[in-house]
C-alpha positions in Angstrom: 134.9 102.7 184.6 134.2 104.3 181.3 137.2 102.9 179.6 136.4 99.4 180.9 132.9 99.7 179.5 134.3 100.9 176.1 136.8 98.0 176.0 134.1 95.4 176.8 131.8 97.0 174.2 134.5 96.9 171.5 135.4 93.4 172.5 131.8 92.2 172.1 130.7 94.1 169.0 133.8 94.5 166.9 135.9 92.0 165.0 139.6 91.5 165.5 140.6 93.7 162.5 138.5 96.5 164.0 140.0 96.1 167.4 143.5 96.2 165.9 142.5 99.4 164.0 141.2 101.0 167.1 144.3 100.1 169.1 146.6 101.5 166.4 144.4 104.7 166.2 144.5 105.2 170.0 148.2 104.6 170.2 148.8 107.1 167.3 146.5 109.6 169.0 148.3 109.3 172.4 151.7 109.6 170.8 150.5 112.6 168.7 149.1 114.3 171.7 152.3 113.8 173.6 154.4 115.1 170.8 152.0 118.0 170.1 151.9 119.0 173.8 155.7 119.0 174.0 155.9 120.9 170.8 153.4 123.5 171.9 154.9 123.9 175.3 158.4 124.3 173.9 157.4 126.6 171.1 155.2 128.8 173.3 158.0 129.2 175.9 160.5 130.0 173.2 158.3 132.5 171.4 157.3 134.2 174.6 161.0 134.4 175.7 161.9 135.9 172.3 159.0 138.3 172.5 160.1 139.5 175.9 163.7 139.8 175.0 162.9 141.8 171.9 160.5 144.0 173.9 163.1 144.7 176.6 165.8 145.5 174.0 163.5 147.9 172.1 162.3 149.5 175.3 165.8 150.2 176.5 166.7 151.7 173.1 163.6 153.8 173.0 164.3 154.9 176.6 167.8 156.1 175.6 166.4 158.0 172.7 163.8 159.8 174.9 166.4 160.4 177.6 168.8 162.0 175.0 165.9 164.2 173.7 165.1 165.4 177.2 168.8 166.1 178.0 168.9 168.2 174.8 166.1 170.2 176.1 163.3 168.9 173.9 159.9 169.5 175.5 158.4 166.4 177.2 155.4 166.2 174.8 157.8 166.2 171.8 160.4 163.7 173.1 158.2 160.8 172.2 158.0 162.0 168.6 161.5 160.8 168.0 160.4 157.1 168.4 159.3 155.0 165.5 155.6 154.3 165.8 154.5 150.7 165.7 151.1 149.0 166.0 152.1 146.6 168.7 153.5 149.0 171.2 152.7 152.2 173.1 155.1 154.7 174.6 154.3 156.7 177.7 156.3 159.4 179.5 155.6 160.6 183.0 157.0 163.9 184.2 155.9 164.6 187.7 152.2 163.7 187.7 151.6 164.4 184.0 151.5 161.6 181.5 152.4 162.0 177.8 151.5 159.2 175.3 152.2 158.3 171.7 148.7 156.7 171.4 145.8 155.7 173.6 146.0 151.9 173.5 146.8 151.5 177.2 145.7 154.0 179.8 148.2 154.9 182.5 145.6 154.0 185.0 145.8 150.4 183.9 149.5 150.0 184.5 150.4 147.8 187.4 150.7 149.9 190.6 154.1 148.5 191.6 155.7 148.7 188.2 156.8 152.4 188.6 157.8 152.0 192.2 160.0 149.0 191.4 161.5 150.9 188.4 162.4 153.8 190.6 164.0 151.6 193.2 165.9 149.2 190.9 166.6 151.5 187.9 164.2 149.7 185.7 161.4 147.1 185.8 159.1 145.1 183.5 155.9 143.2 184.1 153.1 141.4 182.1 149.5 142.6 182.9 146.0 142.4 181.4 144.0 145.4 180.5 140.2 145.9 180.7 139.7 144.4 177.2 141.3 141.2 178.3 144.4 141.6 176.1 147.8 141.0 177.7 150.6 143.5 177.5 154.2 143.7 178.6 155.2 147.0 180.2 158.8 148.1 180.6 159.5 151.1 182.8 162.9 152.8 182.6 163.9 156.1 184.5 164.9 158.9 182.2 165.9 162.6 182.6 163.3 164.2 184.8 160.7 161.4 184.6 159.8 157.8 183.9 159.6 156.2 180.4 157.1 153.3 180.0 156.6 151.3 176.9 153.8 148.7 176.6 154.0 145.8 174.1 151.0 143.8 172.9 151.0 140.0 172.9 148.0 139.8 170.4 150.2 138.7 167.5 151.9 136.1 169.6 148.5 134.9 170.9 147.4 134.5 167.3 150.5 132.6 166.3 150.0 130.2 169.3 146.3 129.8 168.5 147.2 128.8 164.9 149.8 126.5 166.3 147.3 124.9 168.7 144.9 124.2 165.8 147.6 122.8 163.6 148.7 120.4 166.4 145.1 119.4 167.0 144.6 118.7 163.3 147.9 116.8 163.3 146.7 114.7 166.2 143.4 114.0 164.4 145.2 113.1 161.3 147.5 110.8 163.2 144.5 109.1 164.7 142.9 108.6 161.3 146.2 107.4 159.7 146.9 105.1 162.6 143.4 103.6 162.3 143.9 103.1 158.6 147.3 101.5 159.1 145.9 99.3 161.9 143.0 98.3 159.7 145.3 97.4 156.8 147.5 95.5 159.2 144.6 93.7 160.8 143.2 92.7 157.4 146.6 91.5 156.3 147.0 89.5 159.5 143.5 88.0 159.2 143.8 87.2 155.5 145.2 83.7 156.1 142.3 83.0 158.6 139.8 84.3 156.1 141.3 81.9 153.5 141.1 79.1 156.0 137.5 79.9 156.8 136.6 80.0 153.1 138.4 76.7 152.5 136.5 75.2 155.5 133.2 76.3 154.0 134.1 74.8 150.6 135.0 71.5 152.3 131.7 71.6 154.3 129.9 72.1 151.0 131.6 68.9 149.7 134.6 70.2 147.8 137.3 68.0 149.3 139.9 69.3 146.9 139.7 72.8 148.4 143.0 74.3 149.5 144.1 77.7 150.7 147.0 79.8 149.4 150.1 79.8 151.5 151.4 83.3 152.3 155.1 84.2 152.1 155.2 85.2 155.8 156.7 82.3 157.7 154.7 83.1 160.8 151.4 83.1 158.9 152.2 80.3 156.5 152.1 77.7 159.3 148.3 78.1 159.6 147.6 77.7 155.9 150.1 74.8 155.6 148.5 73.0 158.5 145.1 73.4 157.1 146.1 72.1 153.7 147.8 69.1 155.3 144.6 68.4 157.3 142.4 68.8 154.2 144.6 66.5 152.2 144.6 63.9 155.0 140.8 64.1 155.3 140.4 63.8 151.5 142.7 60.9 151.3 140.8 59.1 154.1 137.4 59.8 152.6 138.7 58.6 149.2 140.0 55.4 150.7 136.6 54.8 152.5 134.8 55.6 149.3 136.9 53.2 147.2 136.5 50.6 149.9 132.7 50.9 149.8 132.6 50.9 146.0 134.9 47.9 145.8 132.9 46.0 148.4 129.6 46.9 146.8 130.9 46.0 143.3 132.3 42.6 144.5 129.0 41.9 146.1 127.0 42.5 143.0 128.0 39.3 141.1 127.2 36.8 143.9 124.2 38.9 144.9 122.8 38.7 141.3 123.1 34.9 141.5 121.4 34.9 144.9 118.6 37.1 143.7 118.0 35.0 140.6 117.9 31.8 142.7 115.4 33.4 145.1 113.2 34.5 142.2 113.4 30.9 140.8 112.4 29.5 144.2 109.6 32.0 144.6 108.1 30.9 141.2 107.9 27.4 142.5 106.7 28.3 146.0 103.3 26.7 145.5 104.9 23.3 145.1 106.7 23.6 148.5 105.4 22.8 152.0 104.1 25.8 154.0 107.2 25.9 156.3 109.6 26.0 153.4 107.4 28.4 151.4 107.6 30.9 154.3 111.3 30.6 154.4 111.6 31.3 150.7 109.4 34.4 151.0 111.5 35.8 153.8 114.6 34.9 151.9 113.4 36.7 148.8 112.4 39.8 150.8 115.8 40.1 152.5 117.8 39.4 149.3 116.0 42.2 147.5 116.5 44.5 150.4 120.2 43.6 150.4 120.4 44.2 146.7 118.8 47.6 147.0 121.3 48.5 149.8 124.3 47.4 147.6 123.0 49.5 144.7 122.5 52.5 147.0 126.1 52.1 148.3 127.4 52.0 144.8 125.5 55.2 144.0 126.8 57.0 147.1 130.3 56.0 146.2 129.8 57.3 142.6 128.3 60.6 143.8 131.5 61.3 145.8 133.8 60.5 143.0 131.8 61.8 140.0 131.2 65.5 140.1 130.1 65.8 136.4 126.6 67.2 136.2 124.7 66.9 132.9 122.6 69.8 131.7 119.4 69.0 129.7 116.0 70.6 129.3 113.5 68.3 131.0 109.7 68.4 131.5 109.4 68.4 135.3 105.7 67.5 135.4 106.1 64.6 132.9 109.1 63.1 134.8 107.3 63.2 138.1 104.1 61.6 136.6 106.2 58.8 135.2 107.9 58.2 138.6 104.5 58.1 140.3 103.1 55.7 137.7 106.1 53.2 137.9 105.4 53.0 141.7 101.7 52.3 141.2 100.7 55.7 142.5 98.1 58.1 141.1 99.3 60.9 138.9 96.8 63.1 140.7 99.2 63.3 143.6 101.3 65.8 141.6 100.3 69.4 142.2 101.6 72.3 140.0 101.9 73.3 136.4 104.0 71.6 133.7 107.2 73.5 132.9 110.6 72.7 131.5 114.0 73.4 133.2 117.6 72.7 132.5 118.7 70.1 135.1 120.5 66.8 135.3 117.6 64.4 134.5 119.3 61.3 136.2 120.1 63.1 139.4 116.7 64.9 139.6 115.0 61.5 139.0 116.9 60.0 141.9 116.0 62.9 144.1 112.2 62.7 143.4 112.2 58.9 143.4 114.0 58.5 146.7 111.7 61.1 148.4 108.6 59.2 147.1 110.1 55.9 148.2 110.9 57.3 151.6 107.3 58.6 152.0 105.9 55.2 151.0 108.2 53.2 153.3 108.4 55.4 156.4 105.8 58.1 156.0 102.6 55.9 155.6 102.3 57.0 152.0 102.7 60.0 149.7 100.0 62.7 150.1 101.3 65.1 147.5 104.2 66.1 145.2 104.2 69.8 144.4 106.5 71.7 142.1 106.7 75.5 141.6 108.9 77.9 139.7 111.0 80.3 141.9 113.2 83.2 141.0 116.3 81.0 141.2 114.9 77.8 139.8 112.7 75.1 141.1 111.1 74.1 144.5 110.0 70.5 145.0 107.8 69.6 148.0 106.9 66.0 149.0 104.3 65.5 151.8 103.5 62.2 153.5 100.9 60.9 155.9 103.2 59.7 158.6 103.9 61.0 162.1 106.4 63.5 160.9 110.1 63.9 161.8 111.1 65.3 165.3 113.2 68.5 165.1 116.1 66.7 166.9 116.3 64.3 163.9 115.8 66.9 161.2 119.5 66.8 160.2 120.3 63.3 161.3 117.9 61.6 158.9 120.0 62.8 156.0 123.0 60.9 157.3 123.9 57.4 155.8 122.2 54.5 157.5 120.0 56.9 159.6 116.3 56.3 159.8 113.7 58.3 161.6 111.8 55.1 162.5 114.3 52.6 163.8 111.7 49.9 164.0 110.9 49.9 160.3 112.3 46.9 158.5 112.3 48.5 155.1 115.4 50.3 153.7 118.9 50.7 154.9 118.7 54.5 155.6 120.6 55.5 152.4 117.8 57.0 150.4 117.8 60.4 152.1 121.6 60.5 152.2 121.5 60.0 148.4 119.0 62.8 148.1 121.2 65.2 150.0 124.3 64.4 148.0 122.5 64.7 144.7 121.0 68.0 145.8 124.4 69.3 146.9 125.9 68.4 143.5 123.1 70.3 141.8 123.8 73.4 144.0 120.6 73.2 145.9 119.4 72.6 149.5 117.0 70.1 151.1 115.3 70.3 154.5 112.5 68.6 156.3 109.7 70.3 158.2 106.1 69.6 159.4 103.5 69.2 156.7 100.2 71.1 157.1 98.5 67.7 157.1 100.5 66.6 160.1 103.1 64.4 158.4 106.6 65.2 157.1 107.3 67.7 154.4 110.6 67.5 152.4 111.5 70.8 150.6 114.1 70.8 147.9 115.3 74.0 146.2 117.3 73.6 143.0 118.8 76.3 140.8 118.4 76.1 137.1 121.5 75.0 135.2 122.6 77.7 132.8 
């Protein structure tokens, strides 16, 4: 239950690289624990066996020494003096009901009751037992001349060695966990690097850089992803280039005959007073549609140039003066502009198209401009254009910036290219544009542009 919750939590909250790192770390930890457990078990059994064998050998040797001393007639209390004293053992000699000892580490009362009985029956016995302090001893009992020799060996040193071994193996398991996590993290990052490159390339293409490509790794299993992405990007770029060239060629070919048509329409409109009412109305409708058609062709040409011309000019321009001139040329009051005059380094032609198209959009589809505001920001410039129209529904906030899209489909003016031009020009200048609700109830277009440096 707990592991399932942990797995679901990791799956939801962590990325693939983190999950790979955790998997490597857990596998390393499990392997390290298995190896450490086997190592500890084998080592402890081996050391314990060695300790017991050494204790038995020494006890037998010491028993012979004490037995020889007793045979020679040495007093019982002095027989133990012939043994070499050590810190990890204690020698006892029982003669009748009297005990003689080389030290007082283990009291005779703490010896296992059946140890001496078994030694008397079998000619010798050994047994591990704990004392009151909790320490474990190994007692070896061997019958000798006139009594029973007992030697007790401490396991304290062995316990210390095993304790150190346990901590070393625990540290090794933790180190294996950390190293496994690090290796897993590095492997995950390496495996995901092509995907990160693809994501970066996709973002660059989304931002309009159709020449974006990703590096192809040497690994044949990973290179397929990058190669497929580059092929797709090249195909998309080629298709868009063909469409852009087609639009530019069509628009360019239309300009010459369209210029003649516009000139003819202007000539007819100058003589409209001489024509009957019916023909006069037809001439007026013709002139209006021809001028609309001409504006559409010019917008198409500009969109095609925007896609193929990435050169951005840098020039210090007076923002307030430029906006005042755009308002004046459209017959609007300069009082519509709000904000101080300041200069910035921008592309004047592109900025003029941005402001002019937003003003024209407000005049055609927003029932008139109510304000054009500019302000300095930390990164550059913010331009705000408000209109008096009904506003733009949230569902259409992105759609209206697409070519040939209009928020008001019933409006006869424009071809829906003005805002598309605004978005492309803003993109080339490294900025952003969005539409929101104006405090006055209409639409508010907000453009953020960084200053060119």
